[in-house]
C-alpha positions as CSV (number, residue, x, y, z in Angstrom):
1,X,-18.8,-9.3,-3.1
2,X,-16.0,-8.7,-0.6
3,X,-14.9,-5.2,0.0
4,X,-11.4,-4.4,-1.2
5,X,-9.1,-1.5,-0.4
6,X,-6.1,0.0,-2.1
7,X,-3.7,1.3,0.5
8,X,-0.4,3.2,0.9
9,X,1.6,3.1,4.1
10,X,4.7,5.0,5.2
11,X,7.2,4.3,7.9
12,X,9.8,6.7,9.4
13,X,12.3,3.8,9.3
14,X,12.3,4.0,5.4
15,X,12.0,7.6,4.3
16,X,10.9,7.9,0.7
17,X,9.6,4.3,0.6
18,X,6.0,3.4,0.7
19,X,4.2,0.1,1.0
20,X,1.2,-0.2,-1.3
21,X,-1.2,-3.0,-2.0
22,X,-4.7,-4.5,-1.8
23,X,-6.5,-5.8,1.2
24,X,-9.9,-7.1,2.1
25,X,-9.2,-6.1,5.7
26,X,-10.2,-2.7,6.9
27,X,-7.0,-0.7,6.4
28,X,-6.8,0.7,10.0
29,X,-7.1,-2.9,11.3
30,X,-4.5,-4.2,8.9
31,X,-2.1,-1.3,9.9
32,X,-2.6,-2.1,13.6
33,X,-1.9,-5.8,12.9
34,X,1.3,-4.9,11.0
35,X,2.4,-2.5,13.8
36,X,2.1,-5.1,16.5
37,X,5.3,-6.7,15.4
38,X,7.6,-3.8,14.5
39,X,9.4,-1.1,16.6
40,X,8.5,1.9,14.2
41,X,4.8,1.9,13.3
42,X,3.4,2.3,9.8
43,X,1.2,5.3,9.1
44,X,-1.7,5.2,6.6
45,X,-1.0,7.7,3.8
46,X,-4.2,6.8,2.0
47,X,-6.7,4.0,1.9
48,X,-9.7,3.8,-0.4
49,X,-12.4,1.2,-1.0
50,X,-12.3,0.5,-4.7
51,X,-14.0,-1.7,-7.3
52,X,-12.2,-3.4,-9.0
53,X,-9.2,-3.0,-6.8
54,X,-6.7,-4.8,-9.0
55,X,-7.3,-2.4,-11.9
56,X,-7.1,0.6,-9.6
57,X,-3.7,-0.5,-8.2
58,X,-2.4,-1.2,-11.7
59,X,-3.4,2.3,-12.8
60,X,-1.7,3.8,-9.7
61,X,1.5,1.9,-10.7
62,X,1.3,3.3,-14.2
63,X,1.0,6.8,-12.9
64,X,3.9,6.4,-10.5
65,X,6.1,4.8,-13.2
66,X,5.4,7.8,-15.5
67,X,6.9,10.1,-12.8
68,X,10.0,7.9,-12.3
69,X,9.0,6.1,-9.1
70,X,10.7,2.7,-8.7
71,X,8.2,0.0,-7.8
72,X,9.2,-3.4,-6.4
73,X,6.3,-5.9,-6.4
74,X,6.2,-8.6,-3.8
75,X,3.9,-11.4,-2.7
76,X,0.3,-11.0,-1.8
77,X,-0.3,-7.9,-4.1
78,X,1.9,-5.8,-2.0
79,X,4.7,-3.5,-3.3
80,X,7.1,-0.9,-2.2
81,X,7.5,2.3,-4.0
82,X,10.6,4.5,-3.8
83,X,10.3,8.1,-4.7
């Protein structure tokens, strides 16, 4: 079974916004790939290998929603969270 990670990234260009999602890529490599095309780099807030990742991410969304966070879900199991 392929490893999956839940991750959360921040970027100084978007204070209070976080990019969260699932990846099969090692989070540090994914972050480096994303940073190769943008002027302000992402920082990894957290990344954790999880099984099953989809359920873990859904649980995280539920917790954040309970505290009033606004979550915008995009393509490829990525989202943005505004707190």
